[in-house]
C-alpha positions in Angstrom: 45.0 -177.5 98.5 45.0 -180.7 100.6 43.4 -183.8 99.1 41.2 -185.7 101.4 40.5 -189.4 101.4 36.8 -190.4 101.3 37.2 -192.2 104.6 38.3 -188.9 106.2 35.0 -187.1 105.3 32.6 -189.8 106.5 30.6 -188.4 109.3 31.4 -184.8 108.4 28.7 -182.2 109.1 27.0 -180.7 106.1 25.8 -177.1 105.9 24.1 -175.1 103.2 25.8 -172.1 101.7 23.4 -170.0 103.7 24.6 -171.5 107.0 21.8 -173.9 107.7 22.7 -177.4 109.2 21.7 -180.1 106.7 23.1 -183.4 108.1 26.1 -185.7 108.0 28.0 -187.6 105.2 27.2 -191.3 105.2 28.6 -192.6 101.9 30.2 -191.5 98.6 28.7 -192.7 95.3 31.5 -193.5 92.9 31.2 -193.7 89.1 34.3 -194.5 86.9 36.6 -194.0 89.9 35.3 -190.5 90.6 32.9 -189.2 93.2 29.4 -188.8 91.6 27.4 -187.9 94.6 27.1 -188.0 98.4 24.6 -189.8 100.6 23.7 -187.5 103.4 21.8 -188.4 106.5 19.6 -185.4 107.1 19.0 -183.8 110.4 17.2 -180.9 112.0 14.4 -179.1 110.2 15.5 -180.3 106.8 13.6 -183.6 107.3 10.3 -181.8 106.9 11.4 -180.3 103.6 12.2 -183.6 102.0 9.0 -185.4 103.1 10.4 -187.2 106.2 13.1 -189.1 104.4 16.1 -190.0 106.5 18.7 -189.4 103.8 19.2 -187.9 100.4 21.8 -188.2 97.6 23.3 -184.8 96.6 25.2 -184.8 93.3 28.9 -183.8 93.7 28.3 -180.7 91.5 26.3 -179.1 94.3 29.2 -179.4 96.8 30.8 -176.0 97.2 33.6 -176.8 99.7 35.0 -179.8 101.6 37.1 -179.3 104.7 36.3 -179.8 108.3 32.7 -179.5 107.1 30.9 -179.9 103.8 29.2 -176.8 102.3 26.5 -177.5 99.6 24.4 -175.2 97.4 21.0 -174.4 98.9 19.7 -174.9 95.4 20.3 -178.6 95.8 17.4 -178.7 98.3 13.8 -178.8 97.2 12.1 -175.5 97.9 8.7 -175.4 99.6 7.3 -173.1 96.9 8.1 -175.6 94.1 6.1 -178.3 95.9 2.9 -176.1 96.1 1.1 -175.7 92.8 -1.1 -172.7 92.4 -4.6 -173.3 91.1 -5.7 -170.8 88.4 -8.6 -168.6 89.6 -11.0 -169.8 86.9 -10.8 -173.4 88.3 -11.8 -172.6 91.9 
């Protein structure tokens, strides 16, 4: 296993574990000299999922792999179903 410097991964492309393009690494958030999370500039269709924000911070625990690209868990992303609340039939 090769250890990478944080500066080597800046600008790396980020994909979900299902193969969807997510964005590019902008910054690393450090806490007690360890990587706590990654600031990602989102791109493509992901922007509509996160309400038009230009970037998100993904906790490091959701990173599955770091190499030539980053791979993150799709569960780190907000799902469209969780944003839509169903109204019980009796209230309509």
